[in-house]
N, C-alpha and C positions, 0 to 999 in steps of 0.2 A: 703962354698957356702951359700949365703943368702937364707932365706926361700922363698922370692917372686920369685927367679929364678927357684925353684923346681916346681912351678905350671905348666908351659908349658910342662915340661918333664913328670910329672904325668898325665897330660891330654892326651898326646900322647900315653903313655902306656895304659891308660884306653880305649882309642879309638881302639887301636890294639887288646886289649882283647875282647872288644865288637864285633869287626869284626870277630875275631876267633870263638866266640860263634855262631855268625850268620852263618858263613861258615859251622860249624858243624851241625847246624839245617838243612841247605840246603842238607846235605849229609845223611839225615836220610834214613834208610833202607826201601825200598818200601814193602808194604804189598799187596799181590795179592790174589784175589779170583779165583776160577776155571774158571769162565766166562772171567775174565780179562786175564788169561793165554791163554785161547783159542783164544781170539782176537789178542794177541801178536804173538802167534804161526802162525795164519793164515796170518799175515803180514810179519813175519820174518823167518819162518821156511825154511831151505835151500831146503829140498825135495819138499815143495810146490812151491818154486820159480822155481825149475827145471821143475815141472809139468806145471807151467804157461808158461814157455818158450816153452815147447813142444806144448802147446795149441796155442801159437802165431805162431809157425811153421806151424801148421795145417791150421790156418787162412790164412797165406801167400800162402800155397799150393792151397787153393781155388781161391785166386785172380790170381795166376799164371795160373791155369786151365782156368779161364775166359779170360785171355789175349790171349789164343790160338784161341779164336773165332774171333779175329781181323784179317783183311787181312794181308798177308805177302807182304810188300813193301820194295823194295831195290833199291838203285841207285849204279851205278858202272861205271867203265871206265878202259881203259888201254892205255899205250903208248908203241909202239913197233918199232923195226927196221925191215924193209922189205928186203928180199933178191931179187935177180933178178926174174922177172916173166917170166918163160920160158914155151912155149907151143910147144909140140912135135906133129906137124901136121902129120908126116909120121912115127911115131913110136919112141921108146926110143932111137934107135941108129942112128936116122937121125939128121940133123942139126935143132935145135929148133928155134922157132921164139921168139925174145926178145921183150916182150910187155913193153913199157916204163911206169913205176910206180915210185912213190916217194920212197926214201930210208927209210922213216919213216912213221908211221901212228898212229892214236889214235881213241878211241871210248869212248863215254859217253852216258848214257841212264838210263832208269828205268825198273823195272820188278815188276808186281803186280800179286798176286795169292790169290784167295779167294774161300775157299771150301764152296759149297752150299749144299752138301750132302755127307755123309760118313757113313750112317747107324746110325746116332745119336751118334757116338762115342765121339765127343768133348763135347756135352751137357751132355752125361751120365758120362763122366769123371768128369765134374763139380759136378754132384750129388754124385759121389763116394767120391770126396774130401770133400764135405760138410758132408757126412756121417762119413768120417774119422775125421773131426773136431768135430762132435757131440760125437763120441766115445772118443776122447781126453778129451772132457769136462767131460764125465763119469769117465774117469781115474783120472782127477783132483778131482772130487767129492769123489771118493773112497779113494784117497790119503788123502784128507782133513778129512774124517771120521776116517781113520786110525791114523792120527796124533792127532786128538782130543781125540781119545780113549787112545793113548799112553800117552798124557799129563794127562788125567784123571787118568790113572792107576798109573803114577808116583806121581801125586798130592795126591791121596788117600793113596799111600804108605807113603808119607811124613807125611800126616795127622796122620796115624796110628803110625808111629815112634815117632812123637812129643808127642803124648799122652802117648805112652809107656815110653818115657823119663820122663814125668811129674810124671807118676805113680811110676817109679823106684826112682826118686828123693824124692818124698814124702815118699815112703817106706823106703828109706835109712835114711832120717831124723827121721822117727818114730822108726826105728830099733836102731839108735844111742841112742835115749832117753831110749829105752827099755834096751839097753846094760848097760847104766849107772845105771838103776834101778836094773838090775840083779846083777851087780857088787856090788852094795850097799847091796843087799840082801845076796850075798855071803860073804861079809865082816862081816855081822851080823850072819852068820852061818845058814841062812834060806834055801838057795839053794846050790847045789853042784857046784864045779868048772867046771864040764862038761857042765853045763848050760851056763856058761860064754863062754866056747870054742865053743859050738854049735851056739850061737848067733853071735860070731865073725866070724865064718865060713860063716854063712848066709849073714852077712854084706859084706864080701869080694866077695861073689858070686853076690850079688846085684850090687856092684860097677863094677865088671867085665862085667855084663850084660849091665849096663849103658854105659860103654865104647864102647861096640859093637854097641849099638843103635846109639850113636853119630857118629860112622863111617858110618853106614847105612844112616843117615840123610845127611851127606856130599855127599855121592855118589848119593843119590836121587836128591839133589839140583843141582848137576852138570848135571845130566840127564835132569832135567827140563830146566835148562839154555840152553842146547844144543837144546832141542825141541823148545824153544821159540826164537832161533836164537841169543841168548845173549852170552857174554863171560862166559865161564864155571866157572869163579872165582867170578862173580858178586854176591853180597849178596842180599837176599830177605827173606821175611817171608810170612807166610800164616795165615789166621784167622782159627785156629783150636780149640780154647778153647770153642767157642760158638757152635761148631758142624756144621752140614749142614742139609739142608732140605732133607727129605726123599720123593722125588717127584715120586717114582715108582708108576705107575698107575696100580692098581690091577683090574680095571674094564675092561681092554682090554684083550681079550681072545687070546689063541694061534692061532686060525684060523684068527682072525683080524690081528695079527702081520704078519702072512704068506701072507695074502692078500695085506697088505701094502708093504711088501718086494717085491712082484711081480710087483708092480707099481712104487716103489720109489728106490729100491736097485740099486746102480750104477753097481754092479757086474752083475745083471740080465739084466740091460739095455745094458751092453757091449756085452753080447752074442747075444741078439736080434739084435744089430747093426751089429755084424759079419754075421748074417743070411742075413740081407738086403744087405750087401756088396757082399756076395757070389752070391746072385741072380742077382745083377747088373753086376757082373763079367761074369756070363754066357751069358747075353745079349750082353755084350761088345765083347766077343769072337765070338758069332754068327754074329755080325755086320761085321766081316771081310769077310763074304761070299757075302756081298753086294758091288756094284760098288761105286767108289768115283768120284764125279762130282765137277768140280771147274771152276770158271771163271778166265781167265787170260788176261793180257795185258802187252805189252812191247814196248818200242820205244827206238831206238838208233841213235845217230849221229855218223857217221863213216867217216874217211878220211884215205886214198883215197877209192874210190868205186872200189873194186876188187871182189865183190861177184857175180855180174851179168854182163852179156855181153850186150852191149859194156862197157868196163872198162873205168874209168875216174879218173883223178887226182883231182877231185873236192869233196868238202864236200857233203855228202848225208845223208838223214834221211829215216828210214824205221821202221815200227812198225806193231804189230799184236794184235788183240783183238778177243777173242772167248771163247768157252766152250770146256773143255776137259774131257774125261771120262777114268777111269782106272779100270780094273777088274782083280784081281789076281786069275788066274785059279788054281794055286798051292794050294790056301787056301781050295779048295774043298776037298782035301784029307789030307792036313796038319792039318786042324782045327779039324778033327774028334777026335783025342785023347785029344786035348786041351779042347774041350767041355766036353768030358767024365771026365777028371780030375777036371774041374770046378764043374761038377755035384756031384762028390764025396766030394769035399770041402763043397758044399751046404748041402749034407746029413750029413756030420760031424757037421756042424753048427746047424742043427736041433736037432741032438742027444745031442749036448752040451747044448742046451736050457733045455732039459729034465734032463740032469745030474745036471746042475746048479740049477734047480728048486728043485730037491731032496736034493741037498747039502744045499741050503738055508733053506729048511724045517727042516732038521736035526739040523742045527746050531741054528735056532730060537727056536726049541724045547728044546735044551740043555740050552740055555740062559734063556728061560722062566722058566724051572724047577729049574735052579740055583737061579733065582730070588725068586721063591716061597720058596726054601730051605733057602735062606738068611733071608726072613721074619720070618720063624720059628726059625732060629738061634738067631735072635734078641730077640724074645719073650722069648726063653729059657734062653738066657744070662741075661736078665733083672731079671728073676726069680732067677737065680743062684746068682746074686749079692745080692739080698735081703736075701737069705738063708745063704750064706757064711758070710755076714756082721754080722748077728745075731749069727752065730756059733763062729766067732772070739770074739765077745763081751762076750759070755757065757764062753768060754774056758779061755780067759784072766782073767776073774774074778775068775774062779775056780783055775787057776794056782797061782794067788796071794794069794789065800786062802789055797794053798797047797793041792788042791783036784784033780789036774790033772798034767800031765807031760809037760815039756817044748816042747818035740817033738810033742805033740798034738797041742800046741799053734803054733809052727812054721809051721806045716802042714796046719793048718787052715788059717794062714796068707798067706801062699803060694797059697792056694786054692782061697782066696779072690783076690790076685793079678792076678792070672790066670783068674779068672772070669772077672776082669776089662779088661784084655787083650782080652778075648773072646768077650766081648760086643763091644769093639772098632773094633775088626776084623769083627764082624758080621755087624756092621753099614757100614764099608767100603766095604764089600763084597756085601751088598745090593745095595749100590750106584753104585759099579762097574758093577754088573750084569745088572742093568737097563741101564747104559750107553752103555754097550756092546750090549744089545738088540736093542737099538736105532741105533747104528752104523751098525748092520747087516741089519736092515730093511730100512736104508737110511733116518732116521729122526734126526740124530745127528747134 
């Protein structure tokens, strides 16, 4: 093949290679922050979608209740076959008079009914449906706070495991170098064979711990994908090496948080909504003791006219317009127990408010104290990092100078690794307790 004929082929291959690299760039793994995960979860989480559908249902129930205020209007008619019209002037066993009527008949007309008073039941029913819609909104808010806390909990767990993985990977790399050094010292007769074996055992344990951390990372990522409404096998990363802001507000007191919770907590709003619904239900049952008044109107065209005397085989029209009143006497004694039951439900709702207030106070107290404990743990963990780092430096130097045992060095290294774990855990606990506190009081 001539060289100039290879140029188009090489150009095509180069173009395909460039396109492949571009496609790989487009498929880069997304990196999410906690706020970005919250936004994705609020849009795609399946539980939140279900809550939104329940809220839509409550909204439609309000509109349906308002539709009942409209007049009832219907049109109708019928087509019928008439039998002979026999009139028994002298009793059933006498010869009847055969009144001539058509063998068929029909009717067409309208009927209008409009309630003008029924004790306010229809308007109160609208208010009850509106209150139910408000309660559904509180449920959506509570569900949203719960989902955001679950996302944060999984996110912080992933943050912790990723840092643990880095710590273990760095420790494994350092331990491999140390093992080479100890093996070299053993060959030169400076240290015992047992030091080599101990270091090898520690390295195996570190590698096993790293394998366990990798599995926990996979499980946590799957959980986060499900919470965000994504396919559980989709890949993503988080920004964990730079840490995160410690935005816990230490200026807010426990009493402030309780006061906020009693004004913003969806859980507390739900029980107060239940109380309002129970009060309206009592008035709704008492309204059955009042009369129902309605305006009505109807008009029909009928053929033939056989309703009034004299009868006729002609088309005729007849209608009525008026006011009618209905009063159910049986409700005077039937509603007694219904009202008593509704009053018990109302009393239960009042007690539930007090119970929920105590429950929220306890939960706020627990989260508030856990946040304070987390602050203290962070401070202590930072101090331990400084101390254990210096301890490892001193013991490593003394070990190489044959002034200390390998077990002392390994214990110091394990203590330093544990101190790093504890500091990361303390940071995540501080963030988690603050987010939990915000979720309880309704500020998340």
